[in-house]
C-alpha positions as a Markdown table, in Angstrom:
| # | Residue | x | y | z |
|---|---|---|---|---|
| 1 | Unk | 0.0 | 0.0 | 0.0 |
| 2 | Unk | 2.9 | 2.4 | 0.8 |
| 3 | Unk | 6.3 | 2.8 | -0.1 |
| 4 | Unk | 8.9 | 2.1 | 2.6 |
| 5 | Unk | 12.4 | 3.4 | 2.9 |
| 6 | Unk | 14.4 | 2.8 | 6.2 |
| 7 | Unk | 12.2 | 3.8 | 9.0 |
| 8 | Unk | 9.9 | 5.9 | 6.8 |
| 9 | Unk | 6.7 | 4.7 | 5.2 |
| 10 | Unk | 4.8 | 6.9 | 2.8 |
| 11 | Unk | 1.2 | 6.2 | 2.3 |
| 12 | Unk | -0.7 | 7.2 | -0.8 |
| 13 | Unk | -2.9 | 10.3 | -0.5 |
| 14 | Unk | -6.3 | 9.6 | 1.1 |
| 15 | Unk | -9.1 | 10.6 | -1.5 |
| 16 | Unk | -11.6 | 13.1 | -0.7 |
| 17 | Unk | -15.3 | 12.2 | -0.5 |
| 18 | Unk | -17.7 | 13.8 | -2.6 |
| 19 | Unk | -18.8 | 17.1 | -1.3 |
| 20 | Unk | -15.8 | 17.7 | 0.7 |
| 21 | Unk | -13.1 | 20.4 | 0.1 |
| 22 | Unk | -9.4 | 19.8 | -0.6 |
| 23 | Unk | -6.7 | 21.1 | -2.7 |
| 24 | Unk | -6.5 | 20.9 | -6.6 |
| 25 | Unk | -3.8 | 18.2 | -6.2 |
| 26 | Unk | -5.9 | 16.0 | -4.1 |
| 27 | Unk | -8.0 | 13.0 | -5.4 |
| 28 | Unk | -11.6 | 13.8 | -5.2 |
| 29 | Unk | -14.2 | 11.0 | -5.5 |
| 30 | Unk | -17.4 | 11.4 | -7.2 |
| 31 | Unk | -20.6 | 10.6 | -5.4 |
| 32 | Unk | -20.6 | 6.8 | -6.3 |
| 33 | Unk | -16.9 | 6.4 | -5.7 |
| 34 | Unk | -17.5 | 8.0 | -2.4 |
| 35 | Unk | -20.3 | 5.5 | -1.6 |
| 36 | Unk | -18.1 | 2.5 | -2.7 |
| 37 | Unk | -15.2 | 3.8 | -0.7 |
| 38 | Unk | -17.2 | 4.3 | 2.6 |
| 39 | Unk | -19.1 | 0.8 | 2.0 |
| 40 | Unk | -15.9 | -1.0 | 2.5 |
| 41 | Unk | -16.3 | -2.7 | 5.9 |
| 42 | Unk | -12.4 | -2.7 | 6.4 |
| 43 | Unk | -12.5 | 1.2 | 6.3 |
| 44 | Unk | -11.1 | 2.9 | 9.4 |
| 45 | Unk | -11.1 | 6.7 | 9.6 |
| 46 | Unk | -8.8 | 8.2 | 12.0 |
| 47 | Unk | -8.4 | 11.8 | 12.6 |
| 48 | Unk | -6.7 | 13.9 | 15.2 |
| 49 | Unk | -9.1 | 16.5 | 16.7 |
| 50 | Unk | -7.8 | 19.8 | 18.0 |
| 51 | Unk | -10.8 | 21.4 | 19.5 |
| 52 | Unk | -12.2 | 22.4 | 16.1 |
| 53 | Unk | -15.7 | 21.7 | 14.7 |
| 54 | Unk | -14.0 | 19.0 | 12.6 |
| 55 | Unk | -15.5 | 15.9 | 14.5 |
| 56 | Unk | -19.2 | 17.3 | 13.9 |
| 57 | Unk | -18.4 | 17.8 | 10.1 |
| 58 | Unk | -17.0 | 14.2 | 9.8 |
| 59 | Unk | -19.9 | 12.7 | 11.8 |
| 60 | Unk | -22.5 | 14.5 | 9.6 |
| 61 | Unk | -20.8 | 13.6 | 6.4 |
| 62 | Unk | -20.5 | 9.9 | 7.2 |
| 63 | Unk | -24.0 | 9.7 | 8.5 |
| 64 | Unk | -25.2 | 11.2 | 5.3 |
| 65 | Unk | -23.5 | 8.3 | 3.4 |
| 66 | Unk | -24.9 | 5.8 | 5.8 |
| 67 | Unk | -21.8 | 4.6 | 7.4 |
| 68 | Unk | -21.4 | 3.0 | 10.7 |
| 69 | Unk | -19.9 | 5.4 | 13.0 |
| 70 | Unk | -17.9 | 4.3 | 16.1 |
| 71 | Unk | -16.1 | 7.1 | 18.3 |
| 72 | Unk | -13.1 | 6.1 | 20.4 |
| 73 | Unk | -11.9 | 8.9 | 22.6 |
| 74 | Unk | -8.3 | 8.4 | 24.0 |
| 75 | Unk | -7.3 | 10.5 | 26.9 |
| 76 | Unk | -3.6 | 11.2 | 27.6 |
| 77 | Unk | -2.3 | 10.1 | 31.1 |
| 78 | Unk | -3.2 | 12.2 | 34.0 |
| 79 | Unk | 0.5 | 13.2 | 34.6 |
| 80 | Unk | 0.6 | 14.4 | 30.9 |
| 81 | Unk | -2.5 | 16.6 | 31.4 |
| 82 | Unk | -1.0 | 18.1 | 34.4 |
| 83 | Unk | 2.2 | 19.0 | 32.8 |
| 84 | Unk | 0.3 | 20.5 | 29.7 |
| 85 | Unk | -2.0 | 22.5 | 32.1 |
| 86 | Unk | 1.3 | 23.8 | 33.8 |
| 87 | Unk | 2.4 | 25.2 | 30.7 |
| 88 | Unk | -0.8 | 27.1 | 29.8 |
| 89 | Unk | -0.9 | 30.8 | 30.0 |
| 90 | Unk | -3.8 | 30.4 | 32.4 |
| 91 | Unk | -3.8 | 27.1 | 33.8 |
| 92 | Unk | -7.0 | 25.3 | 34.9 |
| 93 | Unk | -7.1 | 24.8 | 38.8 |
| 94 | Unk | -5.7 | 21.2 | 39.7 |
| 95 | Unk | -9.0 | 20.5 | 41.6 |
| 96 | Unk | -11.0 | 21.2 | 38.4 |
| 97 | Unk | -9.1 | 18.8 | 36.5 |
């Protein structure tokens, strides 16, 4: 699927589903191609969410295509949360965390 070299694996570009945005050099699927792509039971979508509205847009898009949606939320270790909080300009009080 991808090209490997030393410790680096380059995966092919993920196509954009019908109705989504991307750049001109991205592969854009038509409506039928999008339906076929999502219908593949082996499809796993992974996205890093950074507090944007991306999650709602993804869920809405997949729901429109009738995809099975399963959300898995991974929380960092509490020690990491405390370290990140200490670096904030305005840390959240520890008792709140």
